N, C-alpha and C positions, 0 to 999 in steps of 0.2 A: 678609188672611191666612187661609188655610183649612188646617185640620188634616186629616191622613189618617185613615182609619178606625182604623188601629192606634194613632195618637196619641190619638184621641178615647177609645178603649177604655182606654189607659194612664191618661189623665187621669181618667176615670170611676172606675177602680179606686183611684187615689191619693186622690181626694176621698172615696170611700166608706170607706177604711180609718180605723180609730180606734185610738189608742194611749193608754193611761192614763199620766199624767205628774203629778209633784208640783212641777214647775217652773212659774214664772209663764208665762201665755200671754196673748195680746192678741186679743180677739174680732174686732176689725176686720181684723186681718191674717190671722187664721185663716180668715175668710171669703174672703180673696183667695188663700189658699195653693193652689199648683199651677195656678191659673187664668192662661192666657197673656194678657198685655196687648198687643194688636196695636201694632206699630211699623213704619213704612214700608209697603212693599207685601206683603212676605212674612215680616217679622221679628216678634219678640215678646220680652217680658221676663216671666218668671214667678218667683215666690218658691217655693223648694223646702224651705227650712228657715231657722230663725232662733233666736237665743238672746238673752234679755234684753228689757227694755222701759224706759220712762222711769224707773221706780223703781230699776232696776238701776244706772243712771247716778248717781242720788242716793245709793244705798246704797254704791257704790264711793267716792264723794266723801267720805262721812261715815265710811266703814269701819265700818259698823254691822252688827249681827245682825238677821235677820228682814227684814220689809218696812218697818219704821219706823212711827211713830205721828204724825208731823208732818202738818200740814194740807197739802192739795194745793197751795194757793197758796204755801206755803213751799218745797215741792219745785220748783214752777215757777220761783220766784225764784232758787233755787240753780242750776238748769239754765241760766237766763239769765245768771247771774253767771259760771258756768264758760265759757259761750260767749263772753261779752263780753270776758273776760280771757284767752282762748285756753288754758284749762286742758284739755288733750286727753285725759289718761289715763283719767278716768272714762268717757269715750265709747268707749274701747277695750274696755270690758267687755261690750259688746253685739256680736253678730255676725249676719250674714245671708248666705244663699247663694242666688244667682240662676241660673236657666237662661236663656241669652240666645241668640237666633238673629239674626245680623247679617251685613251684607256684609263681605267680607274687608278692604276698604280702611278700613272703620270699625273693625274689630277691630285693625288695625295702629295706628290712633290710640289706641285704648282701652288696648292692652297697654303703652303708655308709662307708665301708672300701675302702678308696680312694687310695689304695696302690697297685693296680693291673692293668693289661691291660685287658679290657673287650670288647668282641664283642657279642652283643645279637641278637637273632633271630628277624628279622624285620617284624612286622605286617603291615608296610607300603608296603612291597614288597610281602609278602607271606600270605597265609590264615592260621590262627591259628587252631590248632587241637582241636577236641571236647574232651578234657581231663581236668578234674577238680580234685582238691584235696578235698576229703571228709574225715574228721577226723574219726579215730577209736573211738568207744564209750568211751574208757578210756581217750581220749583227749578232750571230750566235758565237759568242766568245767565252773563253775560260776566265776565271778570276785572275786579276793582275797579281803578279808576285810582289810588286812594289807599292801597290795602291789598294788599300782596303776597300775603297768604294769605286774601283774602276775595273776595266776589262783588259784582258791580255790577248793571247793568240786566238785567232778564229778557229772554231771547231771544224773538223773536216770529216768527209767520208761517212762511214756508218754511224759514228757517234753523233754527228750533226743531224743526220736523218732521224735517228731515234729520239733525240731531244725535241725536234720539231713535231714529230708524230705524237709524243707524249703531251706536248702543249695543246695540240689540236684535239686529241682524244679527251683530255681532262676537261677542256673548256666545253666541248660538245656534250660530254656525259653530265657534267654539272648543270648545264642548261636544261638538258632533258629532265633531270631530277627536279630542277627549279619549276619547270612547267608541271611536272607530275604533282609536286607539293601544292602548287597553286590550283591544280585541277582546271587549268585554262590553257588554251593555245595562244599563239602570238597575237591573234586578232581579238582575244578576250572571250572566246567561246568556251563553254563548259565542256570538259572532256568526258566526265563521268557524272551523270545526274545523281547518282547514288551517294556521292561524296561531297562534303562541304568545301574542302580545300583549305590550305593554310593561308593565313594572312600575308599579304605582299611584304609587309615590313619584316616578317620573319623569314619568308622563303628567300628573300634577296641575299641573305648571308651565305647562301650556298654557292653563289656565283664566283667565278675566278676573277683575279685582279686584272686580267687582260681584257675583260668585258669593257665595252665602250659606254661612256656616259657623255652627257652634254651639259654645258652651262653658258649663261651670259656672264661676261666678265667686263666690268667697267672700271676704268682707272684714269688718273690724270697722267699727263705726259712725263712728269718727273718720275713717278713711280713705275711707269712703263719702261723708262730708260734704265732704272735700277734693275727691274726684272730682266731686261735684255742683256745688261752688262754681265749678269751671273749666268743666265741660261743660254745665251748665244756664244758663250765662251767655249773654247775647244775642249776644256776639261769637264763640261757639263755632260750629263748622261745623254746619249744620242736621242732617245725617244722624246725628251723634252726640248733638246736643242733644235730639232727640226721644226718644232712649233715656233720657237723663238726666231728662227731664220725666216719663216713665212711672215712673221710679224715685222721683221726688219724690212721686208719688201713693202709692207704697208707704211712703215715709218718713212721710207724714202719717197713714197708718193704723197704722203700727208704733209710732212714738214721737212722738205729737202735740206734746208740750211741747218736745222737742228740735227738731222740725220748725219750730215757731213761732219759737223763738230763732234757728235757722239762717236762716230767711227774713229776720228783722229785722237780725241782726248780720253776716251773710255776703252773701246774695243781694241784699238791699235796701240794703246799706251801701257806703260808699266809703272808701278809705284815702287819707289826706293825708300828704304828706311834711312835714318840719319847715318847709321853705320855703313850701309851700302853706298850711300852717296860719298861718304868719306873714302871708301875703297876706290870708287871711280875717280875721285880727285887725285888720289895717290898714283893710280895707274896712268892718268893723263899727264902727270908730272914726270912720268918715266920711272917711277919707283917700282921695283919688283915686290909684289905682295903675294903671300901664300895664305891659305885658309887659316893656318895657325896664328898668323900675324894680324889677321883681319878683324878679329873680334866677332866674327860670324860663326854660327853653327855650321856643321857640314851641309845640312839641307839648305840653309840660307845661301851659303857659298855656291852650292851647285845651281840654285835658282838664278843667282846673280850672273854666274858665268854663262848660263843658257841665254839669259836676256842680252848679254853683251856679245853673244856668238863666239865664246871662247871655250876651250876645253877645260873641264873642271879640274 
């Protein structure tokens, strides 16, 4: 990801600005503020504002005044208790605002999380940049034989080269046609004075879904954790998962005690149904249990055995 001269100037000015505040700040996150974290080939995530910290979660849970006088280990224990028992309201007291640059098809997955305030770059008002996501060779994979929404073996050799070239050619060709329909170049200059050009809101429909868009995305900590639990999961699509992983680094800097509890009780944990728990109890008691005796479907049984590190 390369920033334009104008973007670098804007970033430098934002980082140089100082504003006096009486609210709590987090030095580790302050150091990351405004700095783009590169994602994919042209994308990024950057924090532009935030409110609250670990102590704000504790304060809300205790409904206390000030910053509190309890020991840090007590605060950590309370945060872990809240996370463990799914008490979400105290986490809603913290908020964060991201500026994200991402491919349109990733944005369409992301927007399904309807628990944030979003303002996206408008292609009705502005001209889209000539930037497209082209997957790295390791991400060019065939359809999974067992998962209708997943990937299988990585494409190799000539087939991989042809797919990548088709993606590049189609994106470039469609953008060329987009400009021709607008009758404008990327700087907004008229290409042919004899033509009017198509309206931006119509010309944009010709762009490919790997074109990059941008938005500001503001959410509270509780809903950010829900987003990360789904999108930082190993089963999430790679192209959105890498954004979630960049945001996990932000979480670690912003609310380290919350991030630790989240990794332990959400990302690193599994949920067992009542039937699954019953099977585990029987296994612990030394009883041999088969899938047919378990009351679980074949898929549930396979998932349970994988979670327990046993052969299905």
